[in-house]
N, C-alpha and C positions, 0 to 999 in steps of 0.2 A: 242727095240721091247717089248711091254707090252701085246699085245694081237693080235693073228693071226687067231683066230677062226671067222667064218662067217657062215651065213645060207642063203639058197636060198629060197626066198619067191616066190610068184606067178609071172609068166612071167619071165622077165629077170632082176628082182630086187634082188640084193645081199646085205645083211645088216650085219653089225657088231656092237654089243652093248658092250661098255666098262664100267665096274663097278669098280670105284676107291674106295676101301673099307675104307680107313682112310687117309683123307687129313691132311697133316702136314703144319706147318707154312713155312717149307722149300719148299713146293710146290707152294708158291706164285710166280706168273709170269712164271710158267712152260709152255712150248709149247707142246701141244698135236697135233699130225699129223695123219690123217686117209688116208691111201694110198691104191689104187685099181689098180691091174695089171692083165692082162690075157695072155700076151705073151711077150717074150723078144724082139720082133721086134718093140714093141711100148713102148714109155716112160710111166711110171705109172702116174696115175692121183691121186692127193692128195689134202687135205684141212686141214688147221691148225687153231688153236685158242690158245690164251694166258689165262692161269688160273689166275683169280683175286679172292682174298679172303677178307671176313670181319673178322678182327682179334680182338680177345679179348685183353684188355690192358695187357701188360707184368708186370707193377708195378704201385703202387700208394703209396704215402708217404706224411705224414704231416711233414713239414719242421720245425725243431727246436721248438718244443712245449715248452711253458713256464710253470713253476710250482713253487710255487702255484700261483693262480690268486687271485687278490683282488676284492672282490665284488664291483659292481657298477663302475668299471673302464673299459674303452674301450680297446680292444686288436685287433691286426691284426694277422691272422694265414694263412699260405700258405700250399697248397697241390699240388703235381706234379704227373702226370700220363704219362707213356711212353709205346709205343708199340701197341696202338690201331689203327685199320685201318677201317674206317677213324678215325680221331682224336676223342678221348673220350670227353664226356660231364661230367663235375664234379658237383656233388650235395653234399650239406652239411646237416647233421642231428644232432640235439641235442636230444638224446634219440630217440623217434620215430617222433619228430617234425622237419620238414624241415626248414632250415635256408636259407633265400633268399638274404641276404645282402652280396653278393659276386660279384667280378669282375674276368673275365677270359681272358687269353691270350694264343695263340697257336703259337708254334715255331717248325717247322719241324714236327716230330711226337710226340712232347711233348706238353701236355696241363698243364697250371698252373692256379690255382684259389686262390684268396686271400679273406678270410672271415673276416668281421669286426663285432664284437659282444661284448656285455656287460654281463658278468656273474652276476648272482644274488646269494643270499644266498641259494636258493633252488637248484642251479645247482651243489652244492658240491657233488662229487661222480658220476655225470652223465657222459655218453659217448658222445664225439664229433666224428662223423663219416664222413669220406671223401670217396665218392663213384665215381669211374670213370667207365663210361658205354659207350659201342659202340652205337652210335645213331641210327644205322640201324637194329640192331638185339637185340630184347629183351632178356635179360638174359645174354648177354655178358658183364659182369661188374666185377670189382675188387674193394674192399673197405678196408679201415683201420680205426681203432678206437683209441681214446685217452681218457682215464679216467681223468677228470680234478679234481683238488683240489682247492676249493675256500675258502679263509680265510676272516673273517669278525668279527667286534666287536660283543659282546654278544647281543642277542635278548632276552629281559627280559620282563616277564609279571607277575603281582602279582594277586593272587586270594584269596578270603576268603575261609576258610575251607569248604569243600563240604557239611558237615553236619550242617553248621550254616546258620541262616537267618539274613541277614544284618539289617532288620527292627525290630528284636526282641532280641536285646542284652541289658541286664540290669546289673546294678552294681552287682558284685559277680559272674558273669558268666565267664567261661573259653573261650578264643578266640585263634584261630591259623590261620596263614597265610601260603600260599605256594608260593614260588618264582620259576617260571619256566624259565630256561635259555637254550638257544640254542646258541652255540658258536663254532667256529673253528679258532684257536686252543681252547681247553677246557678252561673254566674260572678257574682262580687261586685264586681269592678273591671274597667274597660276603659280602655286607654290608646291614644293615637294618636301615631305617630312619623313625623318627616320627616327622612330621612337620619340616623336614629338618635337624633334630638333630640326630646324629648317636646313635643307640641303641646297648648296649653291653650286653653280657650274665651276668645276675645277678639273681641267684637262690633265694637270700634273698628277692629281690623285685618281685619275681615270674615272671621274664622275662627269658625265656629259648630259646636258639638258638640251632637248631639241623639240621645240613646239610643245606637243602634249605627250612626249616620251621622255623617259629617264633611262640612261644606259650606264651600267656599272661594269667596268672592264676588270677582269682578273680579280674577282671577289675574294675576300679573306673571311676568316671566322668572325672578324669584327663587323663584317657587313650584315651579319644575321640580325634579325629584329623585325619590327613592325613598320611597314611603309604605308604612306597615304599621300594623297594630293588634295589641294584645296583650290577652289576657283572663286573669284570675286567679280560681281557686277554691281549695277546701281541698286539692286534689290537686296544685296547682302553677300555673305560669304558662306560657303558650304564645304565641309571636309568630307572626303570620300570614306568608304569602308577601309579598314586596316587590312593589309595583306601581309601575312607572316612569311618572311624569307628565311629558310633554313639552309645554312651552308655547312655541308659535311666536311670534316677535316680530321686529319690523323692526330693521335694523342700529342699533347704538349704538357710540360711540367706545370703544376699549379703555382709554383714559385720559380723565379729565375735566378735564385741565389743558391750557393752551396750551403747545405744545412750541416752545422756542427753537432755531432753526437758525442757526448762525453760518457765514458764508461770506465768502471773499475775492472780489474781483471776478474774473470769468471762471473761477471755480472750479466744476467739475462736481459736482452734488449728486444723490444718490438719496434721495428723501424717502419713507419708508414710512407709509402710512395704514392702520392696523389697526383693524378693527371686530369686534364680537361680534354674531352674528346666527344665527337658527335659522328656516328653513334658511339656508345660507351665501348671501352676496350674489351677485346675478347680474351687477351692473355697478356702476361708480363714476363720479362726476363731480367735476371739480376746477375751482376758480375762484381768481383772483388779485385782490387788492385792495390799492391804496395810497391815499394821500390824494387822488389825482386821479381814479381810474377803477377799475371792476371788469371783469375780463376772464374769459371762459370759456376754459379750457385745452383744446386739441385732444386727442382720444383717442389720437392717435399718439404722444403724449409720456408716456403711462403705460400700465402693464400690470397685469393682475389675476392674483394667485396665491393662490387660496383666499379667505381673509378679509382679504387685504392687497392694497392697490393701491400700486404703486411708481412714483413720478413722477421723471422726469429733468428737472432744473432747473439753469439756469446764470444767475446774476445778472451782468449786464454793466455796467449803469449804476446810478446812485442810484435811478432809477425802478423798478428790478427788485427793490428791497428793500421788503417789505411783508408782507401776510397771505395765506397760502394756506389754502383750505378744501376739504374733500372730503366727499362724501356717498356712502353705499352704498344699494343697493336690492335687495330680494328679493321673494318672492311675497306676503309679508304687507304690505309697503309700503315707502315711502321713509324714510330716516333723518330724524328730527325735527330734531335739532341736529347741525350738521356738526362735523368735527374741525378744530382750528385749529393752524396752524404759522406762527410769526413768524420771517421771514427777516431777519436783521440782519447788518450789516457787522461782521465779527469779526476778532480777532487774538489773539495770545498774551497771557496775563495779565501784569500788571506784578508785579515782585517785592514781597514784603512789606517793611515798614520798621519802624523804632523797636522792635526786638526787645529784650526785657529778661528777666532771670531773677529769679524770685520764689520764696520759701519753699524754698530749697535745703537739703536735709538729707543725711545719709549714705545714705538709702534712696530719696529722690525729689527731683524738681526740677520747677518749673513754668516754662514758657516762654510769653511773651505778646508778640504782634506786632500791627501795624496792617496791614490788607489794602491792596493797591494796586488799580489799575484792573483790572476783571475781563475786559477784552477784548471786552465786549459779550455775554458768555456766563456762565452759572452756573459758579462755580469752587469747588474744594475745596482743602484745604491739607494738605501732607504734611511731616512731620518725619522725617529719616533720621539715625541715628547711625552714623558710618562710621569706619574706621581711617585715621589720618593717613598711615600708611606704605603700606598695601596698597590703600586705597580700598574695602575690603570693607564692605558694609552689615551692621551688627550689630543694628540695631533700627530699626523704622519704625512710625509711627502716623499715622492719617488723621483729620482733622476736617472734616466736610462743611459746617460753618457759619462758623467763624472760625479765625484762626491762633492758637489757644490749645492748648497741649499739656501733659499731665502725664506725665512720664517716671518710672516706678516701678521698684522692684527694681534699683537701681543696683549693689548688691553682686553680684547674679547676673550682671549685664552685664559688670562688670569681671572676674569670675572666668571667665566664658565666653570673653572676649577673650584673657585671659592664658593659658588652657589651650591656645590655638592659636598661641601665640607672636606675638600680634598686638597686644599692648599692653605698654607699659612706661614707664619714666621718660622715654625719648626717643621714645615713640610713643603719644601720648594719643588718645582718641576725641574726635571733634568732631561737633556737630549742625549740619545744613543744612536749611533750610526752603524749600519750593517752593510756588507757587500753580499749580494745574492746571485747565484748562478743556478744552472739546471739541477745541481746536486744538493743544494741547500744554501744556508747563509752562514756567514762568518761569525766570529766572536764579535759581540757588540762593543763599541768604543764609546765611552762616556766623554762628552765634550766638556773640557774644563772651562770654568768661568761662565758656564751657561746655567744660571739659576734664576728662575722667575718666582718672585714672592709677591704676595698681595700687599698693597699699600694701605696706609691708615685710612685713607679715604674710602678704598674699596671695602675694608672691614667695617667701617662705619655704615656704609650703605647696606652691607649684608646684615649688620646687626639691626639696623632700622627696619629692613625688610623682614627680618626674623620676628621682631617685636610686633610688627604690623600683622604678621600671620598668626599670632597667638590667639587661640580661641577664647571667648569670654569665660568659659568654665575653668580653663587652665589659669587664666588671669586671677579669677576669684580664689582658687586654691593657693596660688603664690602669695596673694595679699594676706590670706588667713595665716599662712606660715610666718610671714613677716611680723604680723601683729603678735603672734604667740612668742616669737623670739624676743620681741621688744618687752613684753610683759615679764618673761623669765629673766631678762637682763635687769630690769628695774627691781624685781624681787630680790635677786642675788645681791645687787648693789645695796639695797636697803638693809639686808641682814648683815652684811660686812660693816656698813657704817654704824649700825647699832652696837655690834660687838666691839668695835674700836673705841666708841665713846664710853662704854662701860669700863673698859680696861683703863683708859686714861683717868677716869674718876676714881677708881680704886687706888691707882698709884698715887694720885694727889692726896687722898685721905691718909694713906700710910705715911707719906712724907710729912704731912702736917703734924700727925701724932708724934712722930719721932722728933720733930723739931721742938715740941712742947716738953718732951722729956729731957732735952739737952739744957745745959746751963746757959748757953749763949744762943739766943734766937737768931741773931744776925749771922753768927758763924754757920749755923745749920742751913740757913737760907742760902748763904754763899756757896756752901757745899752742894746744895741741891741744884743751884744754877750752874755749877761746874760739871754736873753729870752730863754725859752724852746720851743721845737717844738710845743707843745700843744698851747702855748701862741701865737706863730707866726701864726699858722693856725687859731686860734680864731680871731686874728686881721684881718686876711684875710676873715673871715666870712665863713670858710669851716668846722668847727667842727673838725672831725677826718677823716683821710684817711684809709678806710677799705681795708685790704689785703685779708681777707677771710670772710666767712659767718658763722663762728662758734659761734656767739653770743657775741663777744667782739671786740674791735678795736685794731688792731696792728698798731702803728704809725711809719711812716718812718722818720728817722732822717734827718734833713736838716742841712747841714753844709755849712757855707759860709766863704770864706777867707776874712780876714779884708782888707779893701781897703787901 
């Protein structure tokens, strides 16, 4: 019994109103019965109903959260909720943004949801929230949160000092860079790079590193280039963006040496003056100086092409030989030190002299000479090994300092020449030495006692290689010619042998006949035996029997046995 009070309304209607002040989860499926009775003689009338409730989830839990998470790697996270009636719906949030890539399953009064997501570097420290909510009643929910830690390699960016203008940095200015690093875990090393080369702290060179800043004091043009910084933590190393530093400077000569210009009298010259400058030079100035005076050269005699000024100059007399200087000028300033050109009276160099051969072996040889007059200009020396027959250059070497040469791999040089039928016993290689300057080269000097000839072994190898390279058709033609020559030789020999035999037989018959006509057979035979071969052949009317064509006759002895 929970309520027995009632009230009598109009007519015969009696009403009871029950107010259940606090429904509990334990009231689920409770049976409430309203019973009416007026006498004990009649059974009471009653009506019942079962109490059904919408229940808030009892629990929600993220299952086995991982920590830390690596940025840009996919993870699967589960959340379970129990006790909701009807079963709860689970939603996921990262911060205040809902995550929708989840799949859900329901088992009895348990709801399970699995979230697939990829944390980013910005997610470090954010909350991942799992909310379980009764789908029929707004506000009946339960949630839990997980603060995630995301680790990642450093994120590095390089910036020029905020007070500097990248387009207005000149030599002598102070420059500083700032390296901004975001990393988890924090960076442990920081490096600075100039054109890919690591920069170290060097107060003497006015390079100062301070925490995440780099200071360059009184920069020069060599400070120009690409700068970057790199940071390292446990997750890896990251190099920042490259920042180009442009240092403007006044013109300077492209070369720091005096350039010698050799010229004949009345020779037209074009002398280039090249400078390095940023920005490029706007104009040039030229001057001429000799021992007597200094003259400014008119602008009509030179032209500007980018960073080069081209001067047209012609020395006519001795007074026109001297020193030319040029300056460049740009928006930064005028060139501090001019470019120098020494104009000298020049000619071809003289030939080298007193050449000798030293330390000659089968594999190398040294050649040493004395230099001649250089013609007033710097000279170099060239040795050429050429074929005596064809004049083809087989080898060359240059020495920019002195006429000394070391010729190596002679066996390869000989083999190379022989392979092209360009060297042999009657065609050696010879060495010629020249001196060369800006105006040309001297007369060549042939080095005495420098002759390379192919050896018998090399010729044999070349012959063998040549025979191996003969084609079968050519070999057949050669064999046919050899057979024909042999047949012709046998035929000629047979004809000569037949003619000689006939001649000897005729001579013998004539002598026998003469001997019969004589009175004394023994005397005639003795006379015949005393005849020389020349007389026998003369009697036969044949003169001499030639066995070769060398200009004389070689006579074949004829011997007869006495009858």
